[in-house]
VOBA-1610 file (N, C-alpha, C; in pm, whole numbers, padded with zeros to 5 digits, always signed):
BEGIN
Unk-01773+01859+00476Unk-01657+01805+00508Unk-01663+01777+00662Unk-01579+01707+00733Unk-01575+01659+00861Unk-01534+01529+00884Unk-01566+01470+00993Unk-01518+01356+01041Unk-01574+01232+00975Unk-01725+01253+00908Unk-01770+01160+00857Unk-01679+01116+00685Unk-01648+01226+00651Unk-01576+01218+00516Unk-01433+01160+00514Unk-01390+01212+00637Unk-01250+01134+00672Unk-01256+00998+00693Unk-01334+00955+00763Unk-01355+00819+00814Unk-01389+00727+00680Unk-01472+00785+00576Unk-01506+00728+00445Unk-01373+00724+00380Unk-01309+00809+00374Unk-01178+00806+00303Unk-01086+00695+00353Unk-01079+00678+00500Unk-01005+00593+00541Unk-01052+00427+00513Unk-01162+00437+00502Unk-01241+00292+00475Unk-01197+00259+00349Unk-01210+00364+00235Unk-01162+00331+00113Unk-00998+00291+00097Unk-00922+00370+00172Unk-00792+00326+00170Unk-00766+00190+00238Unk-00820+00182+00338Unk-00816+00055+00408Unk-00858-00082+00295Unk-00946-00049+00223Unk-00989-00158+00135Unk-00882-00174+00019Unk-00830-00053-00014Unk-00720-00045-00121Unk-00604-00125-00072Unk-00563-00088+00066Unk-00446-00146+00112Unk-00452-00313+00118Unk-00589-00344+00169Unk-00625-00504+00170Unk-00591-00549+00041Unk-00642-00484-00081Unk-00622-00560-00210Unk-00475-00541-00244Unk-00403-00439-00218Unk-00249-00435-00207Unk-00203-00548-00159Unk-00232-00597-00046Unk-00172-00721+00040Unk-00204-00837-00037Unk-00318-00854-00091Unk-00355-00958-00170Unk-00287-00989-00308Unk-00253-00863-00350Unk-00185-00884-00479Unk-00034-00912-00454Unk+00030-00856-00360Unk+00156-00903-00308Unk+00160-01033-00264Unk+00088-01100-00188Unk+00068-01224-00167Unk+00047-01321-00294Unk-00031-01280-00373Unk-00032-01357-00514Unk+00087-01342-00583Unk+00151-01229-00596Unk+00287-01238-00664Unk+00364-01335-00586Unk+00390-01315-00474Unk+00481-01405-00404Unk+00450-01563-00425Unk+00306-01593-00424Unk+00275-01728-00447Unk+00337-01782-00590Unk+00330-01701-00694Unk+00373-01708-00821Unk+00534-01722-00827Unk+00599-01631-00762Unk+00739-01640-00753Unk+00784-01760-00669Unk+00725-01802-00580Unk+00756-01936-00514Unk+00728-02054-00592Unk+00634-02035-00675Unk+00597-02165-00755Unk+00690-02162-00875Unk+00753-02051-00907Unk+00854-02061-01022Unk+00772-02001-01145Unk+00653-01937-01140Unk+00589-01888-01234Unk+00641-01746-01270Unk+00774-01721-01290Unk+00824-01604-01326Unk+00737-01531-01453Unk+00702-01615-01550Unk+00614-01545-01671Unk+00490-01457-01596Unk+00463-01484-01471Unk+00351-01408-01428Unk+00382-01265-01382Unk+00512-01251-01370Unk+00534-01124-01326Unk+00495-01004-01408Unk+00476-01019-01536Unk+00430-00911-01615Unk+00281-00860-01550Unk+00189-00949-01542Unk+00049-00947-01497Unk+00072-00880-01345Unk+00142-00947-01253Unk+00140-00913-01107Unk+00190-00772-01094Unk+00282-00746-01150Unk+00341-00579-01154Unk+00254-00479-01215Unk+00178-00531-01319Unk+00093-00428-01375Unk-00013-00410-01262Unk-00070-00508-01213Unk-00181-00488-01114Unk-00141-00421-00974Unk-00013-00458-00933Unk+00029-00369-00818Unk+00059-00218-00861Unk+00104-00202-00976Unk+00132-00040-01016Unk-00010+00021-01026Unk-00126-00053-01065Unk-00257+00014-01063Unk-00307+00060-00922Unk-00283-00046-00837Unk-00352-00027-00703Unk-00253+00073-00600Unk-00129+00068-00640Unk-00040+00197-00576Unk-00094+00335-00659Unk-00113+00335-00772Unk-00171+00449-00824Unk-00293+00486-00758Unk-00403+00409-00744Unk-00525+00410-00682Unk-00496+00473-00551Unk-00404+00416-00473Unk-00347+00470-00348Unk-00313+00604-00321Unk-00240+00638-00442Unk-00192+00782-00441Unk-00302+00889-00440Unk-00413+00838-00518Unk-00534+00944-00527Unk-00619+00927-00404Unk-00604+00820-00307Unk-00668+00807-00191Unk-00600+00886-00101Unk-00464+00896-00107Unk-00387+00973-00031Unk-00412+01112-00043Unk-00441+01158-00178Unk-00471+01300-00181Unk-00605+01354-00113Unk-00704+01220-00141Unk-00824+01257-00077Unk-00828+01250+00087Unk-00749+01158+00109Unk-00722+01159+00272Unk-00682+01306+00341Unk-00571+01351+00251Unk-00505+01463+00279Unk-00597+01604+00297Unk-00691+01599+00213Unk-00791+01697+00186Unk-00897+01683+00310Unk-00941+01571+00323Unk-01035+01543+00442Unk-00988+01574+00579Unk-00862+01517+00595Unk-00793+01538+00716Unk-00761+01684+00747Unk-00709+01767+00645Unk-00691+01903+00671Unk-00814+01969+00699Unk-00925+01964+00621Unk-01054+01996+00651Unk-01115+01975+00809Unk-01111+01847+00846Unk-01145+01819+00982Unk-01034+01871+01085Unk-00912+01890+01048Unk-00814+01949+01133Unk-00866+02109+01157Unk-00899+02150+01045Unk-00955+02319+01049Unk-01068+02334+01136Unk-01153+02224+01108Unk-01288+02244+01192Unk-01275+02216+01343Unk-01163+02123+01404Unk-01148+02102+01517Unk-01007+02203+01567Unk-00993+02297+01485Unk-00899+02381+01544Unk-00742+02321+01558Unk-00706+02236+01478Unk-00592+02174+01473Unk-00490+02219+01350Unk-00379+02209+01372Unk-00281+02231+01268Unk-00306+02154+01139Unk-00278+02186+01004Unk-00304+02139+00892Unk-00238+01978+00873Unk-00120+01971+00907Unk-00066+01841+00911Unk-00080+01756+01016Unk-00193+01749+01095Unk-00221+01645+01190Unk-00216+01522+01183Unk-00142+01427+01258Unk-00154+01291+01234Unk-00286+01246+01291Unk-00320+01131+01241Unk-00451+01049+01278Unk-00448+01040+01425Unk-00326+00977+01497Unk-00344+00976+01648Unk-00378+01100+01693Unk-00327+01231+01654Unk-00349+01335+01702Unk-00503+01385+01689Unk-00549+01355+01581Unk-00695+01392+01556Unk-00787+01312+01640Unk-00765+01181+01667Unk-00834+01112+01773Unk-00841+01155+01896Unk-00709+01207+01940Unk-00700+01257+02057Unk-00767+01402+02067Unk-00787+01468+01982Unk-00857+01584+02012Unk-01010+01591+01945Unk-01054+01479+01918Unk-01203+01458+01876Unk-01289+01475+02003Unk-01398+01534+01954Unk-01502+01561+02070Unk-01552+01421+02126Unk-01609+01428+02238Unk-01655+01312+02292Unk-01772+01232+02198Unk-01774+01127+02219Unk-01885+01046+02116Unk-01780+00941+02050Unk-01842+00915+01943Unk-01783+00809+01862Unk-01651+00817+01794Unk-01628+00948+01768Unk-01497+00968+01688Unk-01376+00933+01740Unk-01353+00950+01876Unk-01223+00902+01913Unk-01181+00765+01906Unk-01285+00693+01931Unk-01282+00545+01918Unk-01270+00501+01781Unk-01346+00571+01692Unk-01349+00514+01547Unk-01218+00559+01493Unk-01153+00673+01506Unk-01047+00712+01466Unk-00942+00649+01483Unk-00922+00609+01624Unk-00830+00501+01696Unk-00846+00365+01612Unk-00954+00319+01593Unk-00963+00189+01529Unk-00896+00185+01387Unk-00937+00313+01306Unk-00880+00329+01175Unk-00739+00309+01173Unk-00685+00384+01292Unk-00528+00371+01307Unk-00480+00238+01323Unk-00547+00185+01407Unk-00487+00035+01451Unk-00503-00044+01335Unk-00596-00051+01244Unk-00624-00140+01117Unk-00535-00103+01033Unk-00514+00056+00987Unk-00409+00087+00882Unk-00282+00052+00944Unk-00244+00045+01068Unk-00095+00013+01102Unk-00072-00160+01088Unk-00168-00210+01113Unk-00186-00365+01092Unk-00153-00402+00959Unk-00226-00334+00869Unk-00206-00365+00713Unk-00074-00335+00660Unk-00024-00207+00704Unk+00111-00160+00671Unk+00207-00259+00712Unk+00212-00306+00843Unk+00294-00405+00871Unk+00289-00535+00801Unk+00177-00580+00771Unk+00157-00720+00694Unk+00205-00673+00559Unk+00202-00562+00492Unk+00225-00513+00350Unk+00380-00532+00349Unk+00457-00457+00468Unk+00580-00458+00463Unk+00645-00601+00469Unk+00607-00694+00547Unk+00640-00817+00558Unk+00639-00880+00439Unk+00546-00879+00370Unk+00519-00959+00229Unk+00601-00917+00144Unk+00605-00765+00109Unk+00693-00695+00035Unk+00844-00730+00056Unk+00902-00740+00171Unk+01007-00798+00201Unk+01012-00956+00134Unk+00934-01022+00173Unk+00943-01161+00109Unk+00963-01155-00040Unk+00876-01064-00094Unk+00869-01059-00250Unk+01015-01015-00319Unk+01068-00911-00231Unk+01187-00852-00282Unk+01306-00971-00268Unk+01297-01041-00182Unk+01395-01138-00137Unk+01362-01258-00263Unk+01257-01311-00286Unk+01228-01390-00394Unk+01259-01336-00536Unk+01248-01202-00561Unk+01305-01142-00683Unk+01437-01156-00689Unk+01528-01149-00590Unk+01667-01181-00606Unk+01712-01307-00634Unk+01630-01417-00615Unk+01671-01553-00642Unk+01697-01571-00795Unk+01781-01680-00802Unk+01819-01722-00949Unk+01676-01779-00998Unk+01673-01734-01134Unk+01546-01760-01210Unk+01567-01799-01352Unk+01487-01882-01404Unk+01509-01906-01568Unk+01389-01866-01634Unk+01396-01835-01762Unk+01254-01809-01843Unk+01192-01963-01856Unk+01063-01965-01875Unk+00975-02082-01876Unk+01006-02158-01998Unk+01065-02089-02100Unk+01106-02184-02217Unk+01212-02277-02202Unk+01206-02398-02269Unk+01308-02502-02232Unk+01455-02465-02269Unk+01450-02365-02375Unk+01591-02323-02420Unk+01586-02185-02439Unk+01598-02122-02321Unk+01582-01941-02325Unk+01678-01887-02400Unk+01621-01815-02484Unk+01695-01712-02575Unk+01721-01580-02529Unk+01802-01494-02579Unk+01842-01362-02538Unk+01727-01258-02517Unk+01611-01290-02590Unk+01488-01196-02574Unk+01414-01251-02460Unk+01421-01384-02422Unk+01356-01424-02317Unk+01394-01382-02194Unk+01525-01381-02193Unk+01613-01337-02085Unk+01599-01186-02052Unk+01603-01147-02143Unk+01584-00975-02151Unk+01431-00938-02098Unk+01334-01008-02160Unk+01202-00997-02100Unk+01203-00999-01967Unk+01256-01137-01912Unk+01231-01160-01784Unk+01296-01082-01675Unk+01441-01032-01710Unk+01488-00909-01632Unk+01414-00798-01636Unk+01359-00762-01742Unk+01268-00621-01743Unk+01163-00641-01648Unk+01081-00760-01648Unk+00960-00784-01563Unk+00999-00800-01413Unk+01124-00855-01393Unk+01172-00841-01262Unk+01195-00700-01201Unk+01277-00625-01290Unk+01288-00499-01258Unk+01163-00422-01223Unk+01075-00431-01300Unk+00919-00395-01290Unk+00867-00434-01165Unk+00852-00544-01148Unk+00804-00613-01014Unk+00865-00550-00897Unk+00981-00560-00905Unk+01074-00478-00770Unk+01035-00355-00769Unk+01014-00282-00877Unk+00994-00119-00848Unk+00844-00106-00799Unk+00755-00196-00849Unk+00623-00196-00810Unk+00614-00230-00654Unk+00675-00339-00606Unk+00684-00371-00453Unk+00731-00257-00378Unk+00850-00223-00436Unk+00914-00094-00361Unk+00811+00015-00333Unk+00747+00047-00421Unk+00658+00177-00438Unk+00543+00130-00328Unk+00543+00006-00275Unk+00450+00003-00171Unk+00458+00045-00041Unk+00566+00112-00012Unk+00627+00175+00099Unk+00499+00286+00163Unk+00459+00350+00079Unk+00338+00458+00111Unk+00380+00553+00232Unk+00498+00634+00202Unk+00536+00716+00328Unk+00422+00832+00365Unk+00342+00871+00272Unk+00243+00984+00337Unk+00161+00928+00440Unk+00114+00796+00403Unk+00036+00739+00486Unk+00109+00697+00636Unk+00233+00654+00623Unk+00309+00639+00735Unk+00318+00782+00830Unk+00353+00875+00758Unk+00341+00996+00804Unk+00203+01045+00877Unk+00116+01019+00817Unk-00034+01048+00883Unk-00052+00961+00992Unk-00007+00847+00986Unk-00041+00772+01103Unk+00058+00758+01212Unk+00178+00841+01202Unk+00276+00874+01304Unk+00368+00746+01321Unk+00392+00682+01208Unk+00461+00562+01225Unk+00598+00567+01161Unk+00641+00697+01122Unk+00775+00712+01041Unk+00869+00738+01144
//
């Protein structure tokens, strides 16, 4: 364990966050195009990535706690604090770069998620020419599922670790 492992975990988390951003952007494009029938797929993919990010969050917590113990810091030390107490060499700069990149990704995710939620609130009609009750109920369920998936992209434990809450 150590800084290498934490850095590798942060790289994986950054990749997953970038994929989350891509999926949010994709869902937003479908919403703006009126492709409401695609919500079933976009919501499902968002749920999978958020679930994957939960596992990355656990791995990050383990690696950060191990590094904090190695550097004689408290268990719940934030990434900026770890960067500040890192020994001379590459680690202060690398951890600061991870912090910067993660904050930028979260800001982008927040902006696109807000746009998604706004688009999900708009009037919509099922794709069928004459919607029936089942089509309307299915659409409403998919909208609720998409809203829940977008809302789950808030990632509070990552925000705590970055010191941005």
